N, C-alpha and C positions, 0 to 999 in steps of 0.2 A: 504494500500500500504506500503510495507516494503522495506527499503533501507539499505544495509550495508553502513558503513562509509569508512573504509580503503579499498582502491582499487576500490571503486565505486565513492563516492563523493570526497574523498581525494586521491591524487595520491601518494600512498605509505602507510606507517604505521605511524600514527601520534604519538603514544606513543613511538615507537622506536626512532623517531626523537627527542622526548622530553628526552628520556634516554641518547641519544648521547650528547645532549647539556648539560645535567647534568654532564656527565662524563668529557666533555671538560672543564667545568667551575670548576670542583673539581678533577683535575688530581691526587691529593694526595690520594683521596679515592680509585681510581683505582689502584694506586701503592701499597697501603697497602693491598688491597683485591686481588691483582693479583694471588696469589697462589690458592685462592678459585675460582676465575674466570676461571683459566686454568683447574681446576679439574671439574668444572660444565659444561664447554662448550661442551665437547663431548656428554653429555647426551641430549643437545638440538637437536642433529641430529638423535636421536632415537625416533621413534614415541611414544613408550610406556612410555618413561621417559621425553619427551620434556616439557610437561605441568608442571611437578614438578620442572624441572631444570629452566624453565623460571620464575616460581614463586619465586624460591630461588634467582635468579639474581635480580629480581625487589625488593625484600625485602633487599637484600644487598645494592643496589644502594641508597635506601632511609633510610637506617639504621640511627637511631638517629634524624630523621627529624620529628618534630611535625606535626600532620595532618593538622592543620590550615595553617602552612607554606607551606606544600605540595600543598594545594588547591590554595593558592595565586600564587605559581609558575606555577601551571597547568593552572589557569585562564589567567595569563599573556602570557604563551606560546600559548595557544589556540587562544587568541585574535590576537597575532602576526601572527599566521598561516593564519587567516582569512584575514589579510591585504595584503597577497601575493596571488593574483588571480591565478598565474601560478601553484600553488600547488593544485588547485581544478579543477575538470572536469566540464567545462561549459555545455556540453551536459547532464551530469548527473544532474546538478542543474536545467537545463531547464526542464528535465523530471520530477523531483520532484515538481517543481513549477507548471507544467502543471496539474499534478494530484491534487495538492492542490487547484488550481484555479477552477477545476471542482467539488470541494466540497468533494473530497475523504479524508478519514482520513489517514494521512501520518505519519509513525513512522520510525525513524532511529534506527536500531537494530545492535549493534556493540560490538566487543570485546575491543574496546578502552575504556580507563577509563572515567567515567562519567563527572568529572569536566572539563577535557581537551576537550572532545567532545562537551560538552554543550557550553563552551566558544567559540569554533570555529563556531558552528552553530549560536550562538547569534551574533557573529561578521559578519556573512554572511547575517544577517537580517532574520534569521529563528527561532526567539525566540518562536514562537507558535508551532513549530514542536516538537512532542513528541520524547523522547529519552529513549531507553532501552540499558544500557551500563554496562560495568564492574564497580565494586564499591570497594573503599577502606574504611577500618575502622581504627580506632586508635588501634595500638598494643602496647605491652610493650616496644618494641625497635624502634618503628616508624610505618608508615603506613603498613597495611597488606591487602592482597587481600581478600575481603569478598565474592565477586561474580566475577567469571571469565566468562564473557558472550560470550562463544564460543560453537559451536556445538549444542548438545541437550539443553544446558542451555538457548539458545535463545528462543526456543519454551516454555520452562518452565517459564522463566521470563515474557514472553508475557501472558501466562495463569494467572500468579499472578496478572496481571493488567487487567484481564477480556477479553483479546484478544485470541480467540481460532481459531484453524484451521477449515476449510480451509480459507485462506486469498486470496484476488483477485490476487495480483501481488507481487512478491518478486524479488528484484535485489541483486545478490551476485557475488562474483568473485573468490571463492575458494571452494575446497572440503569440508572445514569446514562449509560452508553454505548449505550443502546438505539437512539437515533436514528442514531448513527454506524454501528452494526452493521446496522440495518435498511436503510440505504442502500447496503450492500455486496452484491456478487454472492456473496461468500463471507464469512460472519461466523465469527470464531474467538473462543470464550469461554474465558478463561484461569482455571483453578483454581476453578470455580464450586462453591458449596454446593448442596444439593438444592433449596432454596427459589428461589434465583436461576435455576437450570437450568430449573425448572418454569415460572417466569414468562417466560423468554426463549424457551424451546422452543415455547411456544404461539404466539408472535409471529413467530419466524424460521423455524420448521419445517425443511425439508430444507436450507436454506442454512446452518444452524448446525452447526459442528463444535466439539469440545471438546479442549483440551490440558491436561495436568497438568504444570505446570512447577514 
């Protein structure tokens, strides 16, 4: 059983929330980097360049931060998220726990960074739940993205861990989850808008079900 994290278990984007807090606490960093931010921002709106632009913004935000310090900050932020029950979907957590209590192997597969997502899951009492997430490594100028676990990368990272399609059930909330949903015997789309539903319905057909959480 596969669950996305952002938009499924967590209401929103956890790493974006972390980045916002980082910027609010270090406004001087934003001020210094504002010309670069303005130059990069338009590229986040273009599909072909979005991933590279976002990668650049992440590296810029954490420039000069040692990886151990980043991980401490991410752990603290993830633990703080877990203490605010309003930020998580109770129906999604109930569904996850129902699968778990029936003996299913449950894996959270997310584009969120691993340290942050792990801290949040641990804070929710889900320490035993497996996690496949984006990963940072130490770079010359600060943390760098080693694995960006979105799109096709999700299935690839699962294969590296011995998990191969088809899987029984997958829960996702965006078009980026298409490959993970398409490889499931039963695909569950969470809170879709009409445009997303139309796109995925054509591809997943009778295997697709909808939940409003």
